[in-house]
Biopython code that builds the backbone (N, CA, C, O; Angstrom):
import numpy as np
from Bio.PDB.StructureBuilder import StructureBuilder

atoms = [
    (1, "MET", "N", (-5.031, 37.727, 17.330)),
    (1, "MET", "CA", (-5.063, 36.351, 16.650)),
    (1, "MET", "C", (-6.657, 35.030, 16.964)),
    (1, "MET", "O", (-6.802, 34.279, 17.929)),
    (2, "ASP", "N", (-7.503, 35.189, 15.850)),
    (2, "ASP", "CA", (-8.909, 34.960, 16.157)),
    (2, "ASP", "C", (-8.150, 33.663, 16.486)),
    (2, "ASP", "O", (-6.924, 33.554, 16.471)),
    (3, "SER", "N", (-9.507, 32.168, 16.946)),
    (3, "SER", "CA", (-9.141, 30.764, 17.000)),
    (3, "SER", "C", (-9.399, 30.122, 16.529)),
    (3, "SER", "O", (-9.326, 28.896, 16.618)),
    (4, "ASN", "N", (-9.974, 31.100, 15.555)),
    (4, "ASN", "CA", (-10.567, 30.074, 13.383)),
    (4, "ASN", "C", (-9.440, 30.224, 12.876)),
    (4, "ASN", "O", (-8.924, 29.155, 12.550)),
    (5, "THR", "N", (-8.739, 31.276, 12.642)),
    (5, "THR", "CA", (-7.725, 31.432, 12.125)),
    (5, "THR", "C", (-6.690, 30.219, 12.557)),
    (5, "THR", "O", (-6.259, 29.286, 11.879)),
    (6, "ASP", "N", (-6.355, 30.717, 14.482)),
    (6, "ASP", "CA", (-5.120, 29.380, 14.672)),
    (6, "ASP", "C", (-5.312, 28.336, 14.763)),
    (6, "ASP", "O", (-4.527, 27.526, 15.257)),
    (7, "ASN", "N", (-6.863, 27.987, 14.114)),
    (7, "ASN", "CA", (-6.844, 26.111, 13.510)),
    (7, "ASN", "C", (-6.328, 26.206, 12.226)),
    (7, "ASN", "O", (-5.619, 25.518, 11.492)),
    (8, "MET", "N", (-6.912, 27.285, 12.183)),
    (8, "MET", "CA", (-6.326, 26.909, 9.793)),
    (8, "MET", "C", (-5.048, 27.105, 9.823)),
    (8, "MET", "O", (-4.295, 26.965, 8.859)),
    (9, "LYS", "N", (-4.710, 27.471, 11.033)),
    (9, "LYS", "CA", (-3.126, 26.833, 10.991)),
    (9, "LYS", "C", (-2.517, 26.092, 11.484)),
    (9, "LYS", "O", (-1.333, 25.954, 11.176)),
    (10, "SER", "N", (-2.793, 25.747, 11.921)),
    (10, "SER", "CA", (-2.726, 24.337, 12.966)),
    (10, "SER", "C", (-2.809, 23.197, 11.866)),
    (10, "SER", "O", (-1.923, 22.501, 11.369)),
    (11, "LEU", "N", (-4.467, 23.256, 11.615)),
    (11, "LEU", "CA", (-4.265, 22.123, 9.800)),
    (11, "LEU", "C", (-3.186, 22.476, 9.339)),
    (11, "LEU", "O", (-2.338, 21.586, 9.409)),
    (12, "ASP", "N", (-2.680, 23.873, 8.666)),
    (12, "ASP", "CA", (-2.133, 24.100, 7.184)),
    (12, "ASP", "C", (-0.483, 23.907, 8.176)),
    (12, "ASP", "O", (0.609, 23.849, 7.610)),
    (13, "ASN", "N", (-0.586, 23.865, 9.041)),
    (13, "ASN", "CA", (1.460, 22.734, 9.871)),
    (13, "ASN", "C", (1.198, 21.222, 9.321)),
    (13, "ASN", "O", (2.094, 20.414, 9.076)),
    (14, "TRP", "N", (-0.558, 20.933, 9.136)),
    (14, "TRP", "CA", (-0.287, 19.430, 9.572)),
    (14, "TRP", "C", (-0.649, 18.372, 8.624)),
    (14, "TRP", "O", (-0.738, 17.144, 8.645)),
    (15, "PHE", "N", (-0.814, 19.265, 7.834)),
    (15, "PHE", "CA", (-0.994, 18.854, 6.348)),
    (15, "PHE", "C", (0.481, 19.054, 5.740)),
    (15, "PHE", "O", (1.006, 17.961, 5.950)),
    (16, "ILE", "N", (1.053, 19.547, 5.352)),
    (16, "ILE", "CA", (2.714, 20.038, 5.859)),
    (16, "ILE", "C", (3.234, 19.177, 6.316)),
    (16, "ILE", "O", (4.115, 18.456, 5.848)),
    (17, "LYS", "N", (2.795, 19.167, 7.169)),
    (17, "LYS", "CA", (3.704, 17.293, 8.176)),
    (17, "LYS", "C", (2.914, 16.120, 7.233)),
    (17, "LYS", "O", (3.745, 15.318, 6.807)),
    (18, "GLN", "N", (2.214, 15.963, 7.012)),
    (18, "GLN", "CA", (1.883, 14.676, 6.828)),
    (18, "GLN", "C", (2.097, 14.621, 5.337)),
    (18, "GLN", "O", (1.615, 13.683, 4.701)),
    (19, "SER", "N", (3.008, 15.868, 4.555)),
    (19, "SER", "CA", (2.767, 15.518, 2.723)),
    (19, "SER", "C", (4.671, 15.059, 3.116)),
    (19, "SER", "O", (5.384, 14.141, 2.708)),
    (20, "LYS", "N", (4.982, 16.482, 4.297)),
    (20, "LYS", "CA", (6.270, 15.814, 3.784)),
    (20, "LYS", "C", (6.538, 14.250, 4.331)),
    (20, "LYS", "O", (7.400, 13.625, 3.713)),
    (21, "MET", "N", (5.716, 13.423, 5.685)),
    (21, "MET", "CA", (6.312, 12.721, 5.542)),
    (21, "MET", "C", (5.904, 11.092, 4.847)),
    (21, "MET", "O", (6.169, 10.007, 5.364)),
    (22, "LEU", "N", (5.155, 11.351, 3.469)),
    (22, "LEU", "CA", (4.616, 10.536, 2.952)),
    (22, "LEU", "C", (5.361, 10.941, 1.083)),
    (22, "LEU", "O", (5.117, 10.816, -0.117)),
    (23, "ASN", "N", (6.439, 11.512, 2.143)),
    (23, "ASN", "CA", (6.966, 11.690, 0.575)),
    (23, "ASN", "C", (7.921, 10.987, 0.724)),
    (23, "ASN", "O", (8.310, 9.928, 0.231)),
    (24, "LYS", "N", (8.408, 11.935, 1.735)),
    (24, "LYS", "CA", (9.660, 10.606, 2.430)),
    (24, "LYS", "C", (9.277, 8.892, 1.922)),
    (24, "LYS", "O", (9.987, 8.280, 1.124)),
    (25, "LEU", "N", (8.030, 8.313, 2.564)),
    (25, "LEU", "CA", (7.716, 7.403, 2.388)),
    (25, "LEU", "C", (7.969, 6.146, 0.984)),
    (25, "LEU", "O", (8.072, 4.948, 0.724)),
    (26, "ASP", "N", (7.963, 7.485, 0.435)),
    (26, "ASP", "CA", (7.598, 7.041, -0.880)),
    (26, "ASP", "C", (9.354, 7.314, -1.531)),
    (26, "ASP", "O", (10.030, 6.574, -2.246)),
    (27, "LYS", "N", (9.535, 8.063, -1.201)),
    (27, "LYS", "CA", (10.927, 7.817, -2.201)),
    (27, "LYS", "C", (11.383, 6.575, -2.174)),
    (27, "LYS", "O", (11.743, 5.858, -3.107)),
    (28, "LEU", "N", (11.301, 6.184, 0.043)),
    (28, "LEU", "CA", (11.722, 5.143, 0.384)),
    (28, "LEU", "C", (10.830, 4.157, -0.159)),
    (28, "LEU", "O", (10.986, 3.496, 0.868)),
    (29, "ALA", "N", (10.047, 3.457, -0.823)),
    (29, "ALA", "CA", (9.643, 3.176, -1.724)),
    (29, "ALA", "C", (10.038, 2.460, -3.008)),
    (29, "ALA", "O", (10.174, 1.276, -3.317)),
    (30, "ASN", "N", (10.185, 3.734, -3.700)),
    (30, "ASN", "CA", (10.988, 3.293, -5.142)),
    (30, "ASN", "C", (12.104, 3.086, -5.217)),
    (30, "ASN", "O", (12.458, 2.551, -6.268)),
    (31, "GLU", "N", (13.043, 3.353, -4.313)),
    (31, "GLU", "CA", (14.622, 2.273, -4.216)),
    (31, "GLU", "C", (13.850, 1.417, -4.323)),
    (31, "GLU", "O", (14.483, 0.702, -5.099)),
    (32, "TYR", "N", (12.809, 0.828, -4.123)),
    (32, "TYR", "CA", (12.780, -1.108, -4.666)),
    (32, "TYR", "C", (11.238, -0.799, -6.162)),
    (32, "TYR", "O", (10.272, -1.551, -6.295)),
    (33, "LYS", "N", (11.448, 0.175, -6.822)),
    (33, "LYS", "CA", (10.391, 0.569, -7.195)),
    (33, "LYS", "C", (9.481, 0.555, -7.439)),
    (33, "LYS", "O", (9.021, 0.500, -8.579)),
    (34, "ILE", "N", (8.808, 0.609, -6.238)),
    (34, "ILE", "CA", (7.796, 0.849, -6.127)),
    (34, "ILE", "C", (7.062, 1.871, -5.350)),
    (34, "ILE", "O", (7.752, 2.814, -4.962)),
    (35, "SER", "N", (5.440, 1.883, -4.952)),
    (35, "SER", "CA", (5.757, 3.273, -4.594)),
    (35, "SER", "C", (4.711, 3.065, -3.422)),
    (35, "SER", "O", (3.909, 2.144, -3.575)),
    (36, "PHE", "N", (4.621, 3.964, -2.059)),
    (36, "PHE", "CA", (4.220, 3.216, -0.402)),
    (36, "PHE", "C", (3.113, 3.151, -1.092)),
    (36, "PHE", "O", (3.633, 3.298, -2.198)),
    (37, "LEU", "N", (1.690, 3.018, -1.377)),
    (37, "LEU", "CA", (1.025, 2.736, -2.096)),
    (37, "LEU", "C", (0.856, 1.009, -2.245)),
    (37, "LEU", "O", (-0.042, 0.279, -1.825)),
    (38, "GLN", "N", (2.286, 0.637, -3.133)),
    (38, "GLN", "CA", (1.982, -0.532, -3.515)),
    (38, "GLN", "C", (2.426, -1.120, -2.202)),
    (38, "GLN", "O", (1.923, -2.173, -1.809)),
    (39, "TYR", "N", (3.205, -0.582, -1.612)),
    (39, "TYR", "CA", (3.820, -1.663, -0.487)),
    (39, "TYR", "C", (2.763, -1.260, 0.663)),
    (39, "TYR", "O", (3.323, -1.555, 1.719)),
    (40, "ASN", "N", (1.671, -0.798, 0.904)),
    (40, "ASN", "CA", (0.718, -1.095, 1.869)),
    (40, "ASN", "C", (-0.049, -1.857, 1.301)),
    (40, "ASN", "O", (0.134, -2.874, 1.970)),
    (41, "VAL", "N", (-0.940, -2.176, 0.390)),
    (41, "VAL", "CA", (-1.172, -3.548, -0.545)),
    (41, "VAL", "C", (-0.364, -4.670, -0.335)),
    (41, "VAL", "O", (-0.801, -5.689, 0.199)),
    (42, "LEU", "N", (0.984, -4.521, -0.790)),
    (42, "LEU", "CA", (1.822, -6.123, -0.004)),
    (42, "LEU", "C", (1.696, -5.900, 1.551)),
    (42, "LEU", "O", (0.554, -5.543, 1.839)),
    (43, "LEU", "N", (2.050, -5.945, 2.008)),
    (43, "LEU", "CA", (2.098, -5.020, 3.179)),
    (43, "LEU", "C", (0.542, -5.977, 3.929)),
    (43, "LEU", "O", (0.680, -6.762, 4.867)),
    (44, "HIS", "N", (-0.926, -5.659, 3.225)),
    (44, "HIS", "CA", (-2.125, -6.212, 3.655)),
    (44, "HIS", "C", (-2.201, -7.303, 3.420)),
    (44, "HIS", "O", (-3.031, -8.052, 3.936)),
    (45, "ILE", "N", (-1.130, -7.725, 2.372)),
    (45, "ILE", "CA", (-1.546, -9.119, 1.887)),
    (45, "ILE", "C", (-1.174, -10.133, 2.169)),
    (45, "ILE", "O", (-1.700, -11.246, 2.190)),
    (46, "LYS", "N", (0.235, -9.591, 2.516)),
    (46, "LYS", "CA", (1.494, -10.683, 3.729)),
    (46, "LYS", "C", (0.410, -11.001, 4.971)),
    (46, "LYS", "O", (0.424, -12.060, 5.598)),
    (47, "GLN", "N", (-0.335, -10.129, 5.167)),
    (47, "GLN", "CA", (-0.380, -10.087, 7.054)),
    (47, "GLN", "C", (-2.171, -11.112, 6.849)),
    (47, "GLN", "O", (-2.504, -11.972, 7.665)),
    (48, "ARG", "N", (-2.936, -10.771, 5.768)),
    (48, "ARG", "CA", (-3.297, -11.307, 5.341)),
    (48, "ARG", "C", (-3.431, -13.088, 5.023)),
    (48, "ARG", "O", (-4.403, -13.731, 5.420)),
    (49, "GLY", "N", (-2.421, -13.633, 4.344)),
    (49, "GLY", "CA", (-2.472, -14.343, 3.314)),
    (49, "GLY", "C", (-3.087, -14.206, 1.940)),
    (49, "GLY", "O", (-3.217, -13.157, 1.309)),
    (50, "SER", "N", (-3.428, -15.361, 1.590)),
    (50, "SER", "CA", (-4.109, -15.120, 0.040)),
    (50, "SER", "C", (-5.755, -14.223, 0.965)),
    (50, "SER", "O", (-6.309, -14.439, 2.043)),
    (51, "ILE", "N", (-6.021, -13.176, -0.221)),
    (51, "ILE", "CA", (-6.511, -12.649, -0.270)),
    (51, "ILE", "C", (-7.637, -12.246, -1.414)),
    (51, "ILE", "O", (-7.073, -12.543, -2.468)),
    (52, "SER", "N", (-9.161, -11.633, -1.791)),
    (52, "SER", "CA", (-9.519, -11.386, -2.549)),
    (52, "SER", "C", (-9.270, -9.228, -2.483)),
    (52, "SER", "O", (-9.243, -8.237, -1.753)),
    (53, "PRO", "N", (-9.159, -9.725, -3.844)),
    (53, "PRO", "CA", (-9.142, -8.452, -3.820)),
    (53, "PRO", "C", (-10.444, -6.932, -3.553)),
    (53, "PRO", "O", (-10.491, -5.786, -3.104)),
    (54, "THR", "N", (-11.226, -7.890, -4.145)),
    (54, "THR", "CA", (-12.630, -6.297, -2.579)),
    (54, "THR", "C", (-11.855, -6.102, -1.727)),
    (54, "THR", "O", (-11.325, -4.993, -1.797)),
    (55, "GLU", "N", (-11.410, -6.997, -0.564)),
    (55, "GLU", "CA", (-11.118, -7.530, 1.396)),
    (55, "GLU", "C", (-9.511, -5.766, 0.935)),
    (55, "GLU", "O", (-9.102, -4.776, 1.542)),
    (56, "ILE", "N", (-9.313, -6.257, -0.072)),
    (56, "ILE", "CA", (-7.597, -5.660, -0.050)),
    (56, "ILE", "C", (-8.838, -3.468, 0.063)),
    (56, "ILE", "O", (-8.695, -2.533, 0.851)),
    (57, "ALA", "N", (-9.859, -3.658, -1.190)),
    (57, "ALA", "CA", (-10.511, -2.517, -1.483)),
    (57, "ALA", "C", (-10.336, -1.893, -0.321)),
    (57, "ALA", "O", (-9.650, -0.904, -0.065)),
    (58, "GLU", "N", (-11.259, -2.788, 0.610)),
    (58, "GLU", "CA", (-12.446, -2.121, 2.245)),
    (58, "GLU", "C", (-11.667, -2.290, 2.455)),
    (58, "GLU", "O", (-11.219, -1.986, 1.350)),
    (59, "ALA", "N", (-10.660, -2.628, 3.089)),
    (59, "ALA", "CA", (-9.564, -2.861, 4.657)),
    (59, "ALA", "C", (-8.330, -1.375, 4.357)),
    (59, "ALA", "O", (-8.010, -0.632, 5.285)),
    (60, "ILE", "N", (-7.652, -1.149, 2.538)),
    (60, "ILE", "CA", (-7.754, 0.230, 2.620)),
    (60, "ILE", "C", (-8.147, 1.160, 2.537)),
    (60, "ILE", "O", (-7.575, 2.240, 2.392)),
    (61, "GLU", "N", (-9.062, 0.947, 2.604)),
    (61, "GLU", "CA", (-10.109, 2.471, 1.610)),
    (61, "GLU", "C", (-10.485, 2.444, 1.248)),
    (61, "GLU", "O", (-11.656, 2.317, 1.606)),
    (62, "THR", "N", (-10.105, 2.523, -0.210)),
    (62, "THR", "CA", (-10.246, 2.907, -1.691)),
    (62, "THR", "C", (-10.856, 1.518, -2.819)),
    (62, "THR", "O", (-10.937, 0.315, -2.573)),
    (63, "SER", "N", (-11.125, 2.105, -3.784)),
    (63, "SER", "CA", (-12.206, 2.068, -4.885)),
    (63, "SER", "C", (-11.512, -0.003, -5.621)),
    (63, "SER", "O", (-10.412, -0.547, -5.717)),
    (64, "LYS", "N", (-12.617, -0.314, -5.861)),
    (64, "LYS", "CA", (-12.071, -2.268, -6.147)),
    (64, "LYS", "C", (-11.165, -1.235, -7.869)),
    (64, "LYS", "O", (-10.415, -1.864, -8.615)),
    (65, "ALA", "N", (-11.356, -0.330, -8.018)),
    (65, "ALA", "CA", (-10.640, -0.383, -9.627)),
    (65, "ALA", "C", (-9.840, 0.637, -9.605)),
    (65, "ALA", "O", (-9.465, 1.045, -10.704)),
    (66, "SER", "N", (-9.288, 1.425, -8.225)),
    (66, "SER", "CA", (-7.822, 1.230, -8.325)),
    (66, "SER", "C", (-7.415, -0.082, -7.515)),
    (66, "SER", "O", (-6.196, 0.039, -7.394)),
    (67, "ILE", "N", (-7.621, -0.727, -7.180)),
    (67, "ILE", "CA", (-7.297, -1.467, -6.281)),
    (67, "ILE", "C", (-6.966, -3.293, -7.522)),
    (67, "ILE", "O", (-6.393, -4.290, -7.083)),
    (68, "SER", "N", (-7.414, -3.192, -8.674)),
    (68, "SER", "CA", (-7.476, -3.514, -9.796)),
    (68, "SER", "C", (-6.016, -3.540, -10.762)),
    (68, "SER", "O", (-5.280, -4.364, -11.303)),
    (69, "ARG", "N", (-6.128, -2.218, -10.602)),
    (69, "ARG", "CA", (-4.913, -1.586, -11.329)),
    (69, "ARG", "C", (-3.326, -2.019, -10.697)),
    (69, "ARG", "O", (-2.436, -2.741, -11.147)),
    (70, "ILE", "N", (-3.489, -0.981, -9.092)),
    (70, "ILE", "CA", (-2.215, -2.149, -8.180)),
    (70, "ILE", "C", (-1.576, -3.197, -8.381)),
    (70, "ILE", "O", (-0.356, -3.325, -8.487)),
    (71, "LEU", "N", (-2.773, -4.349, -8.464)),
    (71, "LEU", "CA", (-2.474, -6.007, -8.990)),
    (71, "LEU", "C", (-1.871, -5.939, -9.838)),
    (71, "LEU", "O", (-0.688, -6.263, -9.931)),
    (72, "ARG", "N", (-2.908, -5.279, -11.045)),
    (72, "ARG", "CA", (-1.967, -5.881, -12.261)),
    (72, "ARG", "C", (-0.957, -5.434, -12.599)),
    (72, "ARG", "O", (-0.681, -5.749, -13.756)),
    (73, "VAL", "N", (0.327, -4.334, -11.730)),
    (73, "VAL", "CA", (1.206, -3.297, -12.029)),
    (73, "VAL", "C", (1.672, -4.360, -10.696)),
    (73, "VAL", "O", (2.573, -5.053, -11.168)),
    (74, "LEU", "N", (1.456, -4.740, -9.360)),
    (74, "LEU", "CA", (2.144, -5.046, -8.906)),
    (74, "LEU", "C", (2.710, -7.623, -9.417)),
    (74, "LEU", "O", (3.469, -8.589, -9.340)),
    (75, "GLN", "N", (1.452, -7.009, -9.845)),
    (75, "GLN", "CA", (1.544, -9.078, -11.296)),
    (75, "GLN", "C", (2.319, -8.024, -11.990)),
    (75, "GLN", "O", (2.151, -7.001, -11.326)),
    (76, "LYS", "N", (2.714, -7.894, -12.511)),
    (76, "LYS", "CA", (3.730, -7.773, -14.109)),
    (76, "LYS", "C", (5.430, -7.277, -13.507)),
    (76, "LYS", "O", (6.380, -7.686, -14.175)),
    (77, "LYS", "N", (5.578, -6.822, -12.852)),
    (77, "LYS", "CA", (6.754, -7.003, -11.052)),
    (77, "LYS", "C", (7.005, -8.246, -10.816)),
    (77, "LYS", "O", (8.157, -8.667, -10.709)),
    (78, "GLY", "N", (5.975, -8.965, -10.709)),
    (78, "GLY", "CA", (6.562, -10.344, -10.174)),
    (78, "GLY", "C", (6.316, -10.483, -8.834)),
    (78, "GLY", "O", (6.543, -11.607, -8.386)),
    (79, "LEU", "N", (5.802, -9.416, -7.855)),
    (79, "LEU", "CA", (5.325, -9.232, -6.643)),
    (79, "LEU", "C", (4.291, -9.802, -6.131)),
    (79, "LEU", "O", (4.179, -9.528, -4.936)),
    (80, "VAL", "N", (3.193, -10.730, -6.680)),
    (80, "VAL", "CA", (1.691, -10.979, -6.869)),
    (80, "VAL", "C", (1.571, -11.977, -8.004)),
    (80, "VAL", "O", (2.061, -12.029, -9.132)),
    (81, "ASP", "N", (0.641, -12.853, -7.225)),
    (81, "ASP", "CA", (0.424, -13.598, -8.590)),
    (81, "ASP", "C", (-1.492, -13.735, -7.905)),
    (81, "ASP", "O", (-1.883, -13.118, -6.914)),
    (82, "ARG", "N", (-2.052, -14.337, -8.445)),
    (82, "ARG", "CA", (-3.515, -14.309, -8.620)),
    (82, "ARG", "C", (-3.878, -15.732, -9.088)),
    (82, "ARG", "O", (-3.427, -16.148, -10.155)),
    (83, "SER", "N", (-4.795, -16.596, -8.207)),
    (83, "SER", "CA", (-5.074, -17.588, -8.199)),
    (83, "SER", "C", (-6.759, -17.838, -7.882)),
    (83, "SER", "O", (-7.284, -17.316, -6.897)),
    (84, "TYR", "N", (-7.539, -18.710, -8.854)),
    (84, "TYR", "CA", (-9.250, -18.308, -9.035)),
    (84, "TYR", "C", (-9.441, -19.759, -6.965)),
    (84, "TYR", "O", (-9.044, -20.852, -6.560)),
    (85, "GLY", "N", (-10.423, -18.395, -6.430)),
    (85, "GLY", "CA", (-11.186, -19.190, -5.545)),
    (85, "GLY", "C", (-11.072, -20.402, -5.364)),
    (85, "GLY", "O", (-10.384, -21.120, -4.638)),
    (86, "SER", "N", (-11.936, -20.559, -6.216)),
    (86, "SER", "CA", (-12.437, -22.315, -6.650)),
    (86, "SER", "C", (-12.374, -22.996, -7.913)),
    (86, "SER", "O", (-12.228, -22.159, -8.804)),
    (87, "THR", "N", (-12.425, -24.198, -8.372)),
    (87, "THR", "CA", (-11.997, -24.291, -9.859)),
    (87, "THR", "C", (-14.027, -24.496, -10.604)),
    (87, "THR", "O", (-14.465, -24.853, -11.698)),
    (88, "GLN", "N", (-14.736, -24.022, -9.230)),
    (88, "GLN", "CA", (-16.448, -23.673, -10.235)),
    (88, "GLN", "C", (-16.752, -22.143, -10.709)),
    (88, "GLN", "O", (-17.651, -21.687, -11.415)),
    (89, "ASP", "N", (-15.682, -21.545, -10.062)),
    (89, "ASP", "CA", (-16.292, -19.787, -9.557)),
    (89, "ASP", "C", (-15.191, -19.568, -9.810)),
    (89, "ASP", "O", (-14.242, -19.921, -9.111)),
    (90, "ARG", "N", (-15.090, -18.720, -11.235)),
    (90, "ARG", "CA", (-13.591, -18.726, -11.791)),
    (90, "ARG", "C", (-13.973, -16.576, -11.056)),
    (90, "ARG", "O", (-13.291, -15.852, -10.331)),
    (91, "ARG", "N", (-14.622, -16.467, -11.390)),
    (91, "ARG", "CA", (-15.072, -14.550, -10.926)),
    (91, "ARG", "C", (-14.017, -15.128, -9.252)),
    (91, "ARG", "O", (-13.291, -14.333, -8.655)),
    (92, "LYS", "N", (-14.106, -15.820, -9.047)),
    (92, "LYS", "CA", (-13.332, -15.177, -6.949)),
    (92, "LYS", "C", (-12.529, -15.153, -7.966)),
    (92, "LYS", "O", (-12.502, -15.639, -9.097)),
    (93, "ILE", "N", (-11.835, -14.436, -7.278)),
    (93, "ILE", "CA", (-9.424, -14.774, -7.519)),
    (93, "ILE", "C", (-9.223, -13.320, -5.931)),
    (93, "ILE", "O", (-9.440, -12.228, -5.406)),
    (94, "MET", "N", (-8.548, -14.852, -5.995)),
    (94, "MET", "CA", (-7.067, -14.585, -4.613)),
    (94, "MET", "C", (-6.480, -14.128, -4.732)),
    (94, "MET", "O", (-6.687, -13.601, -5.825)),
    (95, "VAL", "N", (-5.697, -13.825, -4.383)),
    (95, "VAL", "CA", (-4.050, -12.134, -4.708)),
    (95, "VAL", "C", (-3.369, -12.754, -3.535)),
    (95, "VAL", "O", (-3.797, -12.805, -2.382)),
    (96, "SER", "N", (-1.985, -13.324, -4.110)),
    (96, "SER", "CA", (-1.007, -13.274, -2.497)),
    (96, "SER", "C", (0.447, -12.870, -3.434)),
    (96, "SER", "O", (0.611, -12.439, -4.575)),
    (97, "ILE", "N", (1.164, -13.165, -2.570)),
    (97, "ILE", "CA", (2.681, -11.826, -2.554)),
    (97, "ILE", "C", (3.678, -13.311, -2.434)),
    (97, "ILE", "O", (3.704, -14.351, -1.776)),
    (98, "THR", "N", (4.477, -12.606, -3.577)),
    (98, "THR", "CA", (6.187, -13.139, -4.200)),
    (98, "THR", "C", (6.596, -14.255, -3.092)),
    (98, "THR", "O", (5.716, -14.872, -2.492)),
    (99, "GLU", "N", (7.698, -14.436, -2.900)),
    (99, "GLU", "CA", (8.684, -14.746, -2.069)),
    (99, "GLU", "C", (9.580, -13.094, -2.179)),
    (99, "GLU", "O", (10.147, -12.510, -1.256)),
    (100, "GLU", "N", (9.370, -12.382, -4.528)),
    (100, "GLU", "CA", (10.315, -11.227, -4.052)),
    (100, "GLU", "C", (10.082, -9.670, -3.575)),
    (100, "GLU", "O", (10.709, -8.612, -3.615)),
    (101, "ALA", "N", (8.450, -10.287, -2.965)),
    (101, "ALA", "CA", (7.793, -9.056, -2.655)),
    (101, "ALA", "C", (8.326, -9.548, -0.652)),
    (101, "ALA", "O", (8.867, -8.785, 0.147)),
    (102, "GLU", "N", (8.006, -10.683, -0.464)),
    (102, "GLU", "CA", (8.256, -11.147, 0.964)),
    (102, "GLU", "C", (10.048, -10.030, 1.152)),
    (102, "GLU", "O", (10.420, -9.386, 2.133)),
    (103, "ILE", "N", (10.794, -10.228, -0.285)),
    (103, "ILE", "CA", (11.835, -9.965, 1.036)),
    (103, "ILE", "C", (11.771, -8.514, 0.237)),
    (103, "ILE", "O", (12.982, -8.297, 0.239)),
    (104, "ILE", "N", (11.257, -7.485, -0.376)),
    (104, "ILE", "CA", (10.919, -6.194, -0.519)),
    (104, "ILE", "C", (10.354, -5.308, 0.505)),
    (104, "ILE", "O", (10.806, -4.214, 0.843)),
    (105, "ILE", "N", (8.564, -6.335, 1.290)),
    (105, "ILE", "CA", (8.575, -6.016, 2.693)),
    (105, "ILE", "C", (9.223, -5.713, 3.482)),
    (105, "ILE", "O", (9.281, -4.526, 3.805)),
    (106, "GLU", "N", (10.123, -6.872, 4.232)),
    (106, "GLU", "CA", (11.200, -6.970, 4.211)),
    (106, "GLU", "C", (12.557, -5.657, 4.824)),
    (106, "GLU", "O", (12.754, -4.939, 5.805)),
    (107, "LYS", "N", (12.978, -5.869, 3.964)),
    (107, "LYS", "CA", (13.553, -5.056, 3.541)),
    (107, "LYS", "C", (13.030, -3.480, 3.973)),
    (107, "LYS", "O", (13.532, -2.907, 4.941)),
    (108, "LEU", "N", (11.411, -2.530, 2.707)),
    (108, "LEU", "CA", (11.801, -2.000, 3.249)),
    (108, "LEU", "C", (10.570, -2.093, 5.037)),
    (108, "LEU", "O", (9.540, -2.729, 4.813)),
    (109, "THR", "N", (10.607, -1.906, 5.552)),
    (109, "THR", "CA", (9.768, -1.641, 7.343)),
    (109, "THR", "C", (10.494, -1.719, 7.883)),
    (109, "THR", "O", (10.250, -1.637, 9.087)),
    (110, "LYS", "N", (11.658, -1.893, 7.552)),
    (110, "LYS", "CA", (13.193, -1.885, 7.547)),
    (110, "LYS", "C", (13.316, -0.622, 8.537)),
    (110, "LYS", "O", (13.378, -0.431, 9.751)),
    (111, "LYS", "N", (13.319, 0.238, 7.189)),
    (111, "LYS", "CA", (14.034, 1.027, 6.708)),
    (111, "LYS", "C", (13.000, 2.834, 6.872)),
    (111, "LYS", "O", (13.171, 4.052, 6.932)),
    (112, "ILE", "N", (11.959, 1.775, 6.871)),
    (112, "ILE", "CA", (10.567, 2.886, 7.460)),
    (112, "ILE", "C", (10.964, 2.826, 8.856)),
    (112, "ILE", "O", (11.374, 3.953, 9.134)),
    (113, "ALA", "N", (11.042, 2.098, 9.830)),
    (113, "ALA", "CA", (11.624, 2.166, 11.254)),
    (113, "ALA", "C", (13.132, 3.102, 11.400)),
    (113, "ALA", "O", (13.999, 2.585, 12.104)),
    (114, "GLU", "N", (13.209, 3.430, 11.243)),
    (114, "GLU", "CA", (14.478, 4.220, 11.122)),
    (114, "GLU", "C", (14.161, 5.497, 10.708)),
    (114, "GLU", "O", (14.917, 6.449, 10.906)),
    (115, "ILE", "N", (12.818, 5.610, 9.998)),
    (115, "ILE", "CA", (13.319, 7.089, 9.795)),
    (115, "ILE", "C", (12.880, 8.114, 11.170)),
    (115, "ILE", "O", (12.260, 7.821, 12.192)),
    (116, "GLN", "N", (13.209, 8.828, 10.923)),
    (116, "GLN", "CA", (12.981, 10.129, 12.114)),
    (116, "GLN", "C", (11.977, 11.731, 11.235)),
    (116, "GLN", "O", (12.108, 12.734, 10.534)),
    (117, "PHE", "N", (10.894, 10.771, 12.099)),
    (117, "PHE", "CA", (9.680, 12.087, 11.183)),
    (117, "PHE", "C", (10.219, 13.253, 12.053)),
    (117, "PHE", "O", (9.781, 14.393, 11.899)),
]
sb = StructureBuilder()
sb.init_structure("model")
sb.init_model(0)
sb.init_chain("A")
sb.init_seg("    ")
for serial, (resi, resn, name, xyz) in enumerate(atoms, 1):
    if name == "N":
        sb.init_residue(resn, " ", resi, " ")
    sb.init_atom(name, np.array(xyz, "f"), 0.0, 1.0, " ", f" {name:<3s}", serial, name[0])
structure = sb.get_structure()
């Protein structure tokens, strides 16, 4: 076997392991009616406190449109609150998590820590 074939097999194995890990994480998050990506967004908001959607998008390296959709879903589920950054500029929106989200983050984080990959 040449080194290119070995490299391709190693890369393929890595992708398979990553996929399995993400599937496990998504299954755990689904127990709380959220996706693993939504959990990551909630966790990021918790760590930063009140934060703008733009800052979230930059931090987790995704588009502002994707974050807007995720935040809409999380707000409908009662997991995030949106507020205006100032009364003068209602374009600036800040996001924070609710008490229900705090509980989910705590429980899900414990379950994730127990996973054997």
